[in-house]
Structure formats: C-alpha cells, structure tokens
PDB file as gemmi writes it, atoms N, CA and C in Angstrom:
CRYST1    1.000    1.000    1.000  90.00  90.00  90.00 P 1                      
ATOM      1  N   UNK A   1     -26.544  25.889 -12.461  1.00  0.00           N  
ATOM      2  CA  UNK A   1     -25.361  25.804 -13.300  1.00  0.00           C  
ATOM      3  C   UNK A   1     -25.511  24.564 -14.188  1.00  0.00           C  
ATOM      4  N   UNK A   2     -25.414  24.754 -15.483  1.00  0.00           N  
ATOM      5  CA  UNK A   2     -25.512  23.627 -16.412  1.00  0.00           C  
ATOM      6  C   UNK A   2     -24.156  22.963 -16.554  1.00  0.00           C  
ATOM      7  N   UNK A   3     -24.162  21.763 -17.183  1.00  0.00           N  
ATOM      8  CA  UNK A   3     -22.897  21.049 -17.355  1.00  0.00           C  
ATOM      9  C   UNK A   3     -21.954  21.813 -18.268  1.00  0.00           C  
ATOM     10  N   UNK A   4     -22.526  22.690 -19.129  1.00  0.00           N  
ATOM     11  CA  UNK A   4     -21.674  23.501 -20.004  1.00  0.00           C  
ATOM     12  C   UNK A   4     -20.944  24.581 -19.217  1.00  0.00           C  
ATOM     13  N   UNK A   5     -21.546  25.054 -18.115  1.00  0.00           N  
ATOM     14  CA  UNK A   5     -20.953  26.104 -17.300  1.00  0.00           C  
ATOM     15  C   UNK A   5     -19.972  25.562 -16.264  1.00  0.00           C  
ATOM     16  N   UNK A   6     -19.979  24.270 -16.034  1.00  0.00           N  
ATOM     17  CA  UNK A   6     -19.116  23.673 -15.009  1.00  0.00           C  
ATOM     18  C   UNK A   6     -17.655  23.816 -15.415  1.00  0.00           C  
ATOM     19  N   UNK A   7     -16.831  24.153 -14.450  1.00  0.00           N  
ATOM     20  CA  UNK A   7     -15.391  24.312 -14.687  1.00  0.00           C  
ATOM     21  C   UNK A   7     -14.700  22.960 -14.532  1.00  0.00           C  
ATOM     22  N   UNK A   8     -13.971  22.530 -15.556  1.00  0.00           N  
ATOM     23  CA  UNK A   8     -13.180  21.312 -15.503  1.00  0.00           C  
ATOM     24  C   UNK A   8     -11.708  21.678 -15.616  1.00  0.00           C  
ATOM     25  N   UNK A   9     -10.876  20.729 -15.212  1.00  0.00           N  
ATOM     26  CA  UNK A   9      -9.428  20.912 -15.298  1.00  0.00           C  
ATOM     27  C   UNK A   9      -8.853  19.716 -16.058  1.00  0.00           C  
ATOM     28  N   UNK A  10      -8.088  19.987 -17.073  1.00  0.00           N  
ATOM     29  CA  UNK A  10      -7.467  18.936 -17.874  1.00  0.00           C  
ATOM     30  C   UNK A  10      -5.992  18.853 -17.531  1.00  0.00           C  
ATOM     31  N   UNK A  11      -5.558  17.643 -17.186  1.00  0.00           N  
ATOM     32  CA  UNK A  11      -4.152  17.427 -16.884  1.00  0.00           C  
ATOM     33  C   UNK A  11      -3.520  16.773 -18.110  1.00  0.00           C  
ATOM     34  N   UNK A  12      -2.484  17.405 -18.618  1.00  0.00           N  
ATOM     35  CA  UNK A  12      -1.687  16.808 -19.684  1.00  0.00           C  
ATOM     36  C   UNK A  12      -0.467  16.219 -18.995  1.00  0.00           C  
ATOM     37  N   UNK A  13      -0.446  14.888 -18.895  1.00  0.00           N  
ATOM     38  CA  UNK A  13       0.674  14.198 -18.265  1.00  0.00           C  
ATOM     39  C   UNK A  13       1.839  14.067 -19.241  1.00  0.00           C  
ATOM     40  N   UNK A  14       1.505  13.680 -20.477  1.00  0.00           N  
ATOM     41  CA  UNK A  14       2.515  13.532 -21.525  1.00  0.00           C  
ATOM     42  C   UNK A  14       1.998  14.285 -22.737  1.00  0.00           C  
ATOM     43  N   UNK A  15       2.749  15.294 -23.133  1.00  0.00           N  
ATOM     44  CA  UNK A  15       2.364  16.117 -24.281  1.00  0.00           C  
ATOM     45  C   UNK A  15       3.432  17.166 -24.529  1.00  0.00           C  
ATOM     46  N   UNK A  16       3.095  18.141 -25.363  1.00  0.00           N  
ATOM     47  CA  UNK A  16       4.080  19.190 -25.678  1.00  0.00           C  
ATOM     48  C   UNK A  16       4.478  19.976 -24.425  1.00  0.00           C  
ATOM     49  N   UNK A  17       3.484  20.403 -23.658  1.00  0.00           N  
ATOM     50  CA  UNK A  17       3.721  21.148 -22.420  1.00  0.00           C  
ATOM     51  C   UNK A  17       2.860  20.549 -21.309  1.00  0.00           C  
ATOM     52  N   UNK A  18       3.383  19.557 -20.581  1.00  0.00           N  
ATOM     53  CA  UNK A  18       2.591  18.942 -19.508  1.00  0.00           C  
ATOM     54  C   UNK A  18       2.185  19.987 -18.468  1.00  0.00           C  
ATOM     55  N   UNK A  19       0.992  19.792 -17.915  1.00  0.00           N  
ATOM     56  CA  UNK A  19       0.513  20.710 -16.893  1.00  0.00           C  
ATOM     57  C   UNK A  19      -0.989  20.621 -16.738  1.00  0.00           C  
ATOM     58  N   UNK A  20      -1.569  21.602 -16.040  1.00  0.00           N  
ATOM     59  CA  UNK A  20      -3.001  21.657 -15.785  1.00  0.00           C  
ATOM     60  C   UNK A  20      -3.583  22.796 -16.615  1.00  0.00           C  
ATOM     61  N   UNK A  21      -4.667  22.500 -17.337  1.00  0.00           N  
ATOM     62  CA  UNK A  21      -5.305  23.485 -18.219  1.00  0.00           C  
ATOM     63  C   UNK A  21      -6.759  23.637 -17.834  1.00  0.00           C  
ATOM     64  N   UNK A  22      -7.283  24.855 -17.982  1.00  0.00           N  
ATOM     65  CA  UNK A  22      -8.676  25.135 -17.624  1.00  0.00           C  
ATOM     66  C   UNK A  22      -9.605  25.087 -18.826  1.00  0.00           C  
ATOM     67  N   UNK A  23      -9.072  24.892 -20.025  1.00  0.00           N  
ATOM     68  CA  UNK A  23      -9.931  24.743 -21.204  1.00  0.00           C  
ATOM     69  C   UNK A  23      -9.446  23.567 -22.040  1.00  0.00           C  
ATOM     70  N   UNK A  24     -10.426  22.842 -22.584  1.00  0.00           N  
ATOM     71  CA  UNK A  24     -10.082  21.692 -23.415  1.00  0.00           C  
ATOM     72  C   UNK A  24      -9.348  22.144 -24.672  1.00  0.00           C  
ATOM     73  N   UNK A  25      -9.707  23.266 -25.209  1.00  0.00           N  
ATOM     74  CA  UNK A  25      -9.065  23.760 -26.432  1.00  0.00           C  
ATOM     75  C   UNK A  25      -7.556  23.929 -26.231  1.00  0.00           C  
ATOM     76  N   UNK A  26      -7.150  24.471 -25.108  1.00  0.00           N  
ATOM     77  CA  UNK A  26      -5.727  24.671 -24.824  1.00  0.00           C  
ATOM     78  C   UNK A  26      -5.037  23.332 -24.556  1.00  0.00           C  
ATOM     79  N   UNK A  27      -5.693  22.463 -23.805  1.00  0.00           N  
ATOM     80  CA  UNK A  27      -5.111  21.155 -23.511  1.00  0.00           C  
ATOM     81  C   UNK A  27      -4.992  20.330 -24.784  1.00  0.00           C  
ATOM     82  N   UNK A  28      -5.985  20.442 -25.650  1.00  0.00           N  
ATOM     83  CA  UNK A  28      -5.985  19.682 -26.900  1.00  0.00           C  
ATOM     84  C   UNK A  28      -4.794  20.055 -27.784  1.00  0.00           C  
ATOM     85  N   UNK A  29      -4.407  21.310 -27.774  1.00  0.00           N  
ATOM     86  CA  UNK A  29      -3.235  21.749 -28.547  1.00  0.00           C  
ATOM     87  C   UNK A  29      -1.953  21.052 -28.065  1.00  0.00           C  
ATOM     88  N   UNK A  30      -1.930  20.682 -26.788  1.00  0.00           N  
ATOM     89  CA  UNK A  30      -0.738  20.055 -26.209  1.00  0.00           C  
ATOM     90  C   UNK A  30      -0.636  18.567 -26.550  1.00  0.00           C  
ATOM     91  N   UNK A  31      -1.773  17.925 -26.872  1.00  0.00           N  
ATOM     92  CA  UNK A  31      -1.751  16.479 -27.079  1.00  0.00           C  
ATOM     93  C   UNK A  31      -2.019  16.038 -28.512  1.00  0.00           C  
ATOM     94  N   UNK A  32      -2.725  16.834 -29.295  1.00  0.00           N  
ATOM     95  CA  UNK A  32      -3.040  16.424 -30.668  1.00  0.00           C  
ATOM     96  C   UNK A  32      -1.772  16.228 -31.481  1.00  0.00           C  
ATOM     97  N   UNK A  33      -1.646  15.030 -32.047  1.00  0.00           N  
ATOM     98  CA  UNK A  33      -0.486  14.712 -32.873  1.00  0.00           C  
ATOM     99  C   UNK A  33       0.772  14.394 -32.088  1.00  0.00           C  
ATOM    100  N   UNK A  34       0.690  14.411 -30.772  1.00  0.00           N  
ATOM    101  CA  UNK A  34       1.855  14.085 -29.938  1.00  0.00           C  
ATOM    102  C   UNK A  34       1.821  12.589 -29.649  1.00  0.00           C  
ATOM    103  N   UNK A  35       2.842  11.848 -30.090  1.00  0.00           N  
ATOM    104  CA  UNK A  35       2.814  10.392 -29.898  1.00  0.00           C  
ATOM    105  C   UNK A  35       2.887  10.009 -28.418  1.00  0.00           C  
ATOM    106  N   UNK A  36       2.014   9.080 -28.023  1.00  0.00           N  
ATOM    107  CA  UNK A  36       2.013   8.601 -26.637  1.00  0.00           C  
ATOM    108  C   UNK A  36       1.456   9.604 -25.652  1.00  0.00           C  
ATOM    109  N   UNK A  37       0.629  10.536 -26.128  1.00  0.00           N  
ATOM    110  CA  UNK A  37       0.097  11.552 -25.213  1.00  0.00           C  
ATOM    111  C   UNK A  37      -0.779  10.919 -24.150  1.00  0.00           C  
ATOM    112  N   UNK A  38      -0.861  11.613 -23.017  1.00  0.00           N  
ATOM    113  CA  UNK A  38      -1.655  11.125 -21.894  1.00  0.00           C  
ATOM    114  C   UNK A  38      -2.291  12.325 -21.224  1.00  0.00           C  
ATOM    115  N   UNK A  39      -3.631  12.298 -21.164  1.00  0.00           N  
ATOM    116  CA  UNK A  39      -4.370  13.410 -20.561  1.00  0.00           C  
ATOM    117  C   UNK A  39      -5.608  12.882 -19.866  1.00  0.00           C  
ATOM    118  N   UNK A  40      -6.149  13.693 -18.943  1.00  0.00           N  
ATOM    119  CA  UNK A  40      -7.366  13.301 -18.233  1.00  0.00           C  
ATOM    120  C   UNK A  40      -8.060  14.538 -17.684  1.00  0.00           C  
ATOM    121  N   UNK A  41      -9.394  14.478 -17.646  1.00  0.00           N  
ATOM    122  CA  UNK A  41     -10.198  15.585 -17.129  1.00  0.00           C  
ATOM    123  C   UNK A  41     -10.548  15.335 -15.663  1.00  0.00           C  
ATOM    124  N   UNK A  42     -10.487  16.405 -14.865  1.00  0.00           N  
ATOM    125  CA  UNK A  42     -10.835  16.336 -13.437  1.00  0.00           C  
ATOM    126  C   UNK A  42     -11.854  17.406 -13.110  1.00  0.00           C  
ATOM    127  N   UNK A  43     -12.632  17.158 -12.053  1.00  0.00           N  
ATOM    128  CA  UNK A  43     -13.684  18.092 -11.658  1.00  0.00           C  
ATOM    129  C   UNK A  43     -13.163  19.257 -10.838  1.00  0.00           C  
ATOM    130  N   UNK A  44     -12.083  19.050 -10.068  1.00  0.00           N  
ATOM    131  CA  UNK A  44     -11.552  20.121  -9.228  1.00  0.00           C  
ATOM    132  C   UNK A  44     -10.057  20.300  -9.491  1.00  0.00           C  
ATOM    133  N   UNK A  45      -9.595  21.483  -9.171  1.00  0.00           N  
ATOM    134  CA  UNK A  45      -8.167  21.763  -9.341  1.00  0.00           C  
ATOM    135  C   UNK A  45      -7.333  20.882  -8.411  1.00  0.00           C  
ATOM    136  N   UNK A  46      -7.826  20.665  -7.187  1.00  0.00           N  
ATOM    137  CA  UNK A  46      -7.090  19.829  -6.231  1.00  0.00           C  
ATOM    138  C   UNK A  46      -6.910  18.400  -6.755  1.00  0.00           C  
ATOM    139  N   UNK A  47      -7.957  17.834  -7.347  1.00  0.00           N  
ATOM    140  CA  UNK A  47      -7.836  16.494  -7.939  1.00  0.00           C  
ATOM    141  C   UNK A  47      -6.798  16.485  -9.058  1.00  0.00           C  
ATOM    142  N   UNK A  48      -6.862  17.494  -9.903  1.00  0.00           N  
ATOM    143  CA  UNK A  48      -5.930  17.582 -11.034  1.00  0.00           C  
ATOM    144  C   UNK A  48      -4.496  17.735 -10.547  1.00  0.00           C  
ATOM    145  N   UNK A  49      -4.296  18.590  -9.570  1.00  0.00           N  
ATOM    146  CA  UNK A  49      -2.958  18.817  -9.037  1.00  0.00           C  
ATOM    147  C   UNK A  49      -2.416  17.555  -8.359  1.00  0.00           C  
ATOM    148  N   UNK A  50      -3.271  16.885  -7.585  1.00  0.00           N  
ATOM    149  CA  UNK A  50      -2.859  15.650  -6.920  1.00  0.00           C  
ATOM    150  C   UNK A  50      -2.473  14.567  -7.921  1.00  0.00           C  
ATOM    151  N   UNK A  51      -3.248  14.448  -8.994  1.00  0.00           N  
ATOM    152  CA  UNK A  51      -2.958  13.440 -10.014  1.00  0.00           C  
ATOM    153  C   UNK A  51      -1.634  13.745 -10.723  1.00  0.00           C  
ATOM    154  N   UNK A  52      -1.400  15.012 -11.019  1.00  0.00           N  
ATOM    155  CA  UNK A  52      -0.160  15.399 -11.695  1.00  0.00           C  
ATOM    156  C   UNK A  52       1.048  15.154 -10.789  1.00  0.00           C  
ATOM    157  N   UNK A  53       0.931  15.494  -9.518  1.00  0.00           N  
ATOM    158  CA  UNK A  53       2.024  15.244  -8.576  1.00  0.00           C  
ATOM    159  C   UNK A  53       2.295  13.749  -8.418  1.00  0.00           C  
ATOM    160  N   UNK A  54       1.229  12.970  -8.304  1.00  0.00           N  
ATOM    161  CA  UNK A  54       1.383  11.521  -8.165  1.00  0.00           C  
ATOM    162  C   UNK A  54       2.038  10.928  -9.410  1.00  0.00           C  
ATOM    163  N   UNK A  55       1.643  11.412 -10.584  1.00  0.00           N  
ATOM    164  CA  UNK A  55       2.239  10.932 -11.834  1.00  0.00           C  
ATOM    165  C   UNK A  55       3.736  11.208 -11.853  1.00  0.00           C  
ATOM    166  N   UNK A  56       4.140  12.421 -11.472  1.00  0.00           N  
ATOM    167  CA  UNK A  56       5.563  12.771 -11.484  1.00  0.00           C  
ATOM    168  C   UNK A  56       6.344  11.997 -10.417  1.00  0.00           C  
ATOM    169  N   UNK A  57       5.745  11.779  -9.251  1.00  0.00           N  
ATOM    170  CA  UNK A  57       6.413  10.992  -8.209  1.00  0.00           C  
ATOM    171  C   UNK A  57       6.634   9.557  -8.675  1.00  0.00           C  
ATOM    172  N   UNK A  58       5.617   8.977  -9.300  1.00  0.00           N  
ATOM    173  CA  UNK A  58       5.725   7.602  -9.790  1.00  0.00           C  
ATOM    174  C   UNK A  58       6.761   7.508 -10.903  1.00  0.00           C  
ATOM    175  N   UNK A  59       6.763   8.476 -11.797  1.00  0.00           N  
ATOM    176  CA  UNK A  59       7.747   8.485 -12.884  1.00  0.00           C  
ATOM    177  C   UNK A  59       9.161   8.635 -12.329  1.00  0.00           C  
ATOM    178  N   UNK A  60       9.343   9.485 -11.325  1.00  0.00           N  
ATOM    179  CA  UNK A  60      10.650   9.661 -10.698  1.00  0.00           C  
ATOM    180  C   UNK A  60      11.116   8.352 -10.055  1.00  0.00           C  
ATOM    181  N   UNK A  61      10.193   7.691  -9.336  1.00  0.00           N  
ATOM    182  CA  UNK A  61      10.521   6.425  -8.676  1.00  0.00           C  
ATOM    183  C   UNK A  61      10.930   5.368  -9.701  1.00  0.00           C  
ATOM    184  N   UNK A  62      10.199   5.269 -10.792  1.00  0.00           N  
ATOM    185  CA  UNK A  62      10.530   4.299 -11.834  1.00  0.00           C  
ATOM    186  C   UNK A  62      11.877   4.611 -12.478  1.00  0.00           C  
ATOM    187  N   UNK A  63      12.164   5.891 -12.697  1.00  0.00           N  
ATOM    188  CA  UNK A  63      13.465   6.276 -13.263  1.00  0.00           C  
ATOM    189  C   UNK A  63      14.602   5.918 -12.314  1.00  0.00           C  
ATOM    190  N   UNK A  64      14.390   6.112 -11.006  1.00  0.00           N  
ATOM    191  CA  UNK A  64      15.407   5.756 -10.017  1.00  0.00           C  
ATOM    192  C   UNK A  64      15.658   4.252 -10.035  1.00  0.00           C  
ATOM    193  N   UNK A  65      14.587   3.462 -10.097  1.00  0.00           N  
ATOM    194  CA  UNK A  65      14.734   2.014 -10.130  1.00  0.00           C  
ATOM    195  C   UNK A  65      15.476   1.576 -11.390  1.00  0.00           C  
ATOM    196  N   UNK A  66      15.161   2.216 -12.517  1.00  0.00           N  
ATOM    197  CA  UNK A  66      15.813   1.865 -13.779  1.00  0.00           C  
ATOM    198  C   UNK A  66      17.296   2.200 -13.735  1.00  0.00           C  
ATOM    199  N   UNK A  67      17.660   3.332 -13.128  1.00  0.00           N  
ATOM    200  CA  UNK A  67      19.079   3.704 -13.077  1.00  0.00           C  
ATOM    201  C   UNK A  67      19.848   2.766 -12.157  1.00  0.00           C  
ATOM    202  N   UNK A  68      19.228   2.324 -11.059  1.00  0.00           N  
ATOM    203  CA  UNK A  68      19.882   1.367 -10.169  1.00  0.00           C  
ATOM    204  C   UNK A  68      20.054   0.033 -10.889  1.00  0.00           C  
ATOM    205  N   UNK A  69      19.029  -0.393 -11.628  1.00  0.00           N  
ATOM    206  CA  UNK A  69      19.091  -1.655 -12.378  1.00  0.00           C  
ATOM    207  C   UNK A  69      20.196  -1.581 -13.435  1.00  0.00           C  
ATOM    208  N   UNK A  70      20.324  -0.452 -14.121  1.00  0.00           N  
ATOM    209  CA  UNK A  70      21.350  -0.284 -15.149  1.00  0.00           C  
ATOM    210  C   UNK A  70      22.737  -0.322 -14.524  1.00  0.00           C  
ATOM    211  N   UNK A  71      22.922   0.342 -13.373  1.00  0.00           N  
ATOM    212  CA  UNK A  71      24.212   0.309 -12.680  1.00  0.00           C  
ATOM    213  C   UNK A  71      24.552  -1.110 -12.266  1.00  0.00           C  
ATOM    214  N   UNK A  72      23.565  -1.822 -11.744  1.00  0.00           N  
ATOM    215  CA  UNK A  72      23.789  -3.196 -11.290  1.00  0.00           C  
ATOM    216  C   UNK A  72      24.202  -4.088 -12.458  1.00  0.00           C  
ATOM    217  N   UNK A  73      23.555  -3.925 -13.601  1.00  0.00           N  
ATOM    218  CA  UNK A  73      23.876  -4.741 -14.767  1.00  0.00           C  
ATOM    219  C   UNK A  73      25.274  -4.436 -15.279  1.00  0.00           C  
ATOM    220  N   UNK A  74      25.697  -3.163 -15.254  1.00  0.00           N  
ATOM    221  CA  UNK A  74      27.020  -2.822 -15.774  1.00  0.00           C  
ATOM    222  C   UNK A  74      28.131  -3.265 -14.829  1.00  0.00           C  
ATOM    223  N   UNK A  75      27.879  -3.264 -13.518  1.00  0.00           N  
ATOM    224  CA  UNK A  75      28.922  -3.692 -12.579  1.00  0.00           C  
ATOM    225  C   UNK A  75      28.996  -5.203 -12.463  1.00  0.00           C  
ATOM    226  N   UNK A  76      27.919  -5.899 -12.788  1.00  0.00           N  
ATOM    227  CA  UNK A  76      27.894  -7.358 -12.701  1.00  0.00           C  
ATOM    228  C   UNK A  76      27.869  -7.966 -14.099  1.00  0.00           C  
ATOM    229  N   UNK A  77      28.743  -7.521 -14.948  1.00  0.00           N  
ATOM    230  CA  UNK A  77      28.782  -8.002 -16.322  1.00  0.00           C  
ATOM    231  C   UNK A  77      29.583  -9.295 -16.374  1.00  0.00           C  
ATOM    232  N   UNK A  78      28.943 -10.401 -15.967  1.00  0.00           N  
ATOM    233  CA  UNK A  78      29.609 -11.695 -15.949  1.00  0.00           C  
ATOM    234  C   UNK A  78      28.887 -12.638 -16.894  1.00  0.00           C  
ATOM    235  N   UNK A  79      29.571 -13.674 -17.317  1.00  0.00           N  
ATOM    236  CA  UNK A  79      28.961 -14.632 -18.230  1.00  0.00           C  
ATOM    237  C   UNK A  79      27.934 -15.478 -17.500  1.00  0.00           C  
ATOM    238  N   UNK A  80      27.092 -16.139 -18.270  1.00  0.00           N  
ATOM    239  CA  UNK A  80      26.046 -16.978 -17.692  1.00  0.00           C  
ATOM    240  C   UNK A  80      26.639 -18.119 -16.884  1.00  0.00           C  
ATOM    241  N   UNK A  81      27.696 -18.738 -17.391  1.00  0.00           N  
ATOM    242  CA  UNK A  81      28.295 -19.858 -16.664  1.00  0.00           C  
ATOM    243  C   UNK A  81      28.895 -19.394 -15.336  1.00  0.00           C  
ATOM    244  N   UNK A  82      29.494 -18.211 -15.315  1.00  0.00           N  
ATOM    245  CA  UNK A  82      30.046 -17.685 -14.063  1.00  0.00           C  
ATOM    246  C   UNK A  82      28.930 -17.438 -13.067  1.00  0.00           C  
ATOM    247  N   UNK A  83      27.802 -16.862 -13.530  1.00  0.00           N  
ATOM    248  CA  UNK A  83      26.672 -16.626 -12.635  1.00  0.00           C  
ATOM    249  C   UNK A  83      26.107 -17.938 -12.113  1.00  0.00           C  
ATOM    250  N   UNK A  84      26.034 -18.982 -12.955  1.00  0.00           N  
ATOM    251  CA  UNK A  84      25.558 -20.289 -12.517  1.00  0.00           C  
ATOM    252  C   UNK A  84      26.444 -20.836 -11.417  1.00  0.00           C  
ATOM    253  N   UNK A  85      27.759 -20.736 -11.588  1.00  0.00           N  
ATOM    254  CA  UNK A  85      28.685 -21.241 -10.580  1.00  0.00           C  
ATOM    255  C   UNK A  85      28.551 -20.477  -9.274  1.00  0.00           C  
ATOM    256  N   UNK A  86      28.363 -19.144  -9.376  1.00  0.00           N  
ATOM    257  CA  UNK A  86      28.214 -18.348  -8.163  1.00  0.00           C  
ATOM    258  C   UNK A  86      26.953 -18.764  -7.409  1.00  0.00           C  
ATOM    259  N   UNK A  87      25.851 -18.957  -8.116  1.00  0.00           N  
ATOM    260  CA  UNK A  87      24.599 -19.365  -7.473  1.00  0.00           C  
ATOM    261  C   UNK A  87      24.738 -20.771  -6.926  1.00  0.00           C  
ATOM    262  N   UNK A  88      25.359 -21.659  -7.694  1.00  0.00           N  
ATOM    263  CA  UNK A  88      25.528 -23.042  -7.259  1.00  0.00           C  
ATOM    264  C   UNK A  88      26.364 -23.112  -5.982  1.00  0.00           C  
ATOM    265  N   UNK A  89      27.403 -22.307  -5.913  1.00  0.00           N  
ATOM    266  CA  UNK A  89      28.244 -22.294  -4.708  1.00  0.00           C  
ATOM    267  C   UNK A  89      27.453 -21.812  -3.501  1.00  0.00           C  
ATOM    268  N   UNK A  90      26.619 -20.806  -3.715  1.00  0.00           N  
ATOM    269  CA  UNK A  90      25.845 -20.275  -2.602  1.00  0.00           C  
ATOM    270  C   UNK A  90      24.838 -21.290  -2.087  1.00  0.00           C  
ATOM    271  N   UNK A  91      24.313 -22.144  -2.969  1.00  0.00           N  
ATOM    272  CA  UNK A  91      23.284 -23.084  -2.571  1.00  0.00           C  
ATOM    273  C   UNK A  91      23.851 -24.425  -2.116  1.00  0.00           C  
ATOM    274  N   UNK A  92      25.113 -24.705  -2.395  1.00  0.00           N  
ATOM    275  CA  UNK A  92      25.684 -25.998  -2.031  1.00  0.00           C  
ATOM    276  C   UNK A  92      26.022 -26.044  -0.540  1.00  0.00           C  
ATOM    277  N   UNK A  93      26.179 -27.274  -0.040  1.00  0.00           N  
ATOM    278  CA  UNK A  93      26.507 -27.458   1.373  1.00  0.00           C  
ATOM    279  C   UNK A  93      27.936 -27.010   1.643  1.00  0.00           C  
ATOM    280  N   UNK A  94      28.227 -26.558   2.841  1.00  0.00           N  
ATOM    281  CA  UNK A  94      29.602 -26.171   3.175  1.00  0.00           C  
ATOM    282  C   UNK A  94      30.551 -27.363   3.036  1.00  0.00           C  
ATOM    283  N   UNK A  95      31.742 -27.092   2.587  1.00  0.00           N  
ATOM    284  CA  UNK A  95      32.740 -28.138   2.341  1.00  0.00           C  
ATOM    285  C   UNK A  95      33.046 -28.935   3.595  1.00  0.00           C  
ATOM    286  N   UNK A  96      33.181 -28.285   4.729  1.00  0.00           N  
ATOM    287  CA  UNK A  96      33.518 -29.005   5.970  1.00  0.00           C  
ATOM    288  C   UNK A  96      32.426 -29.999   6.345  1.00  0.00           C  
ATOM    289  N   UNK A  97      31.175 -29.651   6.105  1.00  0.00           N  
ATOM    290  CA  UNK A  97      30.074 -30.553   6.414  1.00  0.00           C  
ATOM    291  C   UNK A  97      30.132 -31.799   5.530  1.00  0.00           C  
ATOM    292  N   UNK A  98      30.336 -31.605   4.239  1.00  0.00           N  
ATOM    293  CA  UNK A  98      30.427 -32.730   3.301  1.00  0.00           C  
ATOM    294  C   UNK A  98      31.632 -33.597   3.634  1.00  0.00           C  
ATOM    295  N   UNK A  99      32.763 -32.966   3.926  1.00  0.00           N  
ATOM    296  CA  UNK A  99      33.969 -33.709   4.282  1.00  0.00           C  
ATOM    297  C   UNK A  99      33.743 -34.518   5.566  1.00  0.00           C  
ATOM    298  N   UNK A 100      33.055 -33.966   6.536  1.00  0.00           N  
ATOM    299  CA  UNK A 100      32.752 -34.666   7.787  1.00  0.00           C  
ATOM    300  C   UNK A 100      31.883 -35.887   7.557  1.00  0.00           C  
ATOM    301  N   UNK A 101      30.866 -35.750   6.709  1.00  0.00           N  
ATOM    302  CA  UNK A 101      30.005 -36.896   6.382  1.00  0.00           C  
ATOM    303  C   UNK A 101      30.831 -37.985   5.708  1.00  0.00           C  
ATOM    304  N   UNK A 102      31.689 -37.610   4.754  1.00  0.00           N  
ATOM    305  CA  UNK A 102      32.516 -38.583   4.037  1.00  0.00           C  
ATOM    306  C   UNK A 102      33.447 -39.319   4.997  1.00  0.00           C  
ATOM    307  N   UNK A 103      34.137 -38.584   5.868  1.00  0.00           N  
ATOM    308  CA  UNK A 103      35.056 -39.222   6.822  1.00  0.00           C  
ATOM    309  C   UNK A 103      34.307 -40.123   7.797  1.00  0.00           C  
ATOM    310  N   UNK A 104      33.134 -39.725   8.221  1.00  0.00           N  
ATOM    311  CA  UNK A 104      32.318 -40.564   9.094  1.00  0.00           C  
ATOM    312  C   UNK A 104      31.934 -41.860   8.402  1.00  0.00           C  
ATOM    313  N   UNK A 105      31.562 -41.764   7.139  1.00  0.00           N  
ATOM    314  CA  UNK A 105      31.199 -42.948   6.367  1.00  0.00           C  
ATOM    315  C   UNK A 105      32.392 -43.892   6.217  1.00  0.00           C  
ATOM    316  N   UNK A 106      33.565 -43.349   5.892  1.00  0.00           N  
ATOM    317  CA  UNK A 106      34.781 -44.163   5.741  1.00  0.00           C  
ATOM    318  C   UNK A 106      35.142 -44.830   7.074  1.00  0.00           C  
ATOM    319  N   UNK A 107      35.003 -44.108   8.162  1.00  0.00           N  
ATOM    320  CA  UNK A 107      35.302 -44.657   9.494  1.00  0.00           C  
ATOM    321  C   UNK A 107      34.368 -45.814   9.820  1.00  0.00           C  
ATOM    322  N   UNK A 108      33.076 -45.664   9.505  1.00  0.00           N  
ATOM    323  CA  UNK A 108      32.102 -46.741   9.757  1.00  0.00           C  
ATOM    324  C   UNK A 108      32.467 -47.985   8.959  1.00  0.00           C  
ATOM    325  N   UNK A 109      32.833 -47.811   7.712  1.00  0.00           N  
ATOM    326  CA  UNK A 109      33.214 -48.957   6.882  1.00  0.00           C  
ATOM    327  C   UNK A 109      34.475 -49.612   7.438  1.00  0.00           C  
ATOM    328  N   UNK A 110      35.444 -48.802   7.864  1.00  0.00           N  
ATOM    329  CA  UNK A 110      36.706 -49.347   8.421  1.00  0.00           C  
ATOM    330  C   UNK A 110      36.411 -50.163   9.674  1.00  0.00           C  
ATOM    331  N   UNK A 111      35.567 -49.637  10.558  1.00  0.00           N  
ATOM    332  CA  UNK A 111      35.223 -50.332  11.797  1.00  0.00           C  
ATOM    333  C   UNK A 111      34.488 -51.628  11.487  1.00  0.00           C  
ATOM    334  N   UNK A 112      33.561 -51.565  10.523  1.00  0.00           N  
ATOM    335  CA  UNK A 112      32.814 -52.762  10.158  1.00  0.00           C  
ATOM    336  C   UNK A 112      33.743 -53.831   9.593  1.00  0.00           C  
ATOM    337  N   UNK A 113      34.732 -53.440   8.803  1.00  0.00           N  
ATOM    338  CA  UNK A 113      35.670 -54.391   8.230  1.00  0.00           C  
ATOM    339  C   UNK A 113      36.567 -55.008   9.319  1.00  0.00           C  
ATOM    340  N   UNK A 114      37.003 -54.193  10.277  1.00  0.00           N  
ATOM    341  CA  UNK A 114      37.863 -54.665  11.346  1.00  0.00           C  
ATOM    342  C   UNK A 114      37.118 -55.663  12.213  1.00  0.00           C  
ATOM    343  N   UNK A 115      35.868 -55.321  12.629  1.00  0.00           N  
ATOM    344  CA  UNK A 115      35.117 -56.217  13.504  1.00  0.00           C  
ATOM    345  C   UNK A 115      34.591 -57.444  12.748  1.00  0.00           C  
ATOM    346  N   UNK A 116      34.369 -57.307  11.462  1.00  0.00           N  
ATOM    347  CA  UNK A 116      33.879 -58.416  10.660  1.00  0.00           C  
ATOM    348  C   UNK A 116      34.968 -59.482  10.458  1.00  0.00           C  
ATOM    349  N   UNK A 117      36.214 -59.035  10.405  1.00  0.00           N  
ATOM    350  CA  UNK A 117      37.317 -59.964  10.187  1.00  0.00           C  
ATOM    351  C   UNK A 117      37.628 -60.766  11.440  1.00  0.00           C  
ATOM    352  N   UNK A 118      37.203 -60.364  12.617  1.00  0.00           N  
ATOM    353  CA  UNK A 118      37.530 -61.059  13.865  1.00  0.00           C  
ATOM    354  C   UNK A 118      36.696 -62.239  14.078  1.00  0.00           C  
TER     355      UNK A 118                                                      
END                                                                             
C-alpha cells in the first residue's frame, strides 16, 4: 500500500461543518475562507474521534468556567475601594485581640507609674 492509498481522517474542529471527513477535498471545503478554522489529519478513525471528543469536552469546560466567572462578576459588582476594605478586614487582626494588647499595655504603664512614684 503506497502513501497515496493510505486512508486518512481529517477532523474539522472549527469550520462550516465541524466533524470527521475521509477526504481532504471535503474537509477543505469546510475550512477554506472560514476565519479561525482549525483542522488536523489523523491516521485512524479512533484517533480522529478521540481528538474531536476531547476538543468538545475542553470547549464545554471552558464555557462553563466562563459562565461561572460572568455570574460571579455580575453578583459582586462592587467598587474597588469597597473590595479593598473587604480584603483589608479579612486580613486584619481581630478587634478583641488588638483591644486586649492595648489594655495590657495601658495596665503595664499604670503599674509602672504607681510603683515608680513610691
């Protein structure tokens, strides 16, 4: 069998009619002049089918991520300063802890002043 007789499979991922084609002439009609076309030749039908399925699964996953990101952006439509304050509050020390340190410091100074005056 010569290389001319070998059967190839062309996958049109992005084109007029995406799918698997058994002749380059038919696949070429789907991609010529189509902006952003994407195609590839495979040696076996199983390889071509697997690649097409993987492409669609990946595209579906990316679309799902994009829709979640869009929903998140529309529900969290806050100004930059509000977002800064929210992050700053989350990263700052709890108020009771800071208040405890301050009161401890004031108590130490009071005790030092009382004992120093004696």
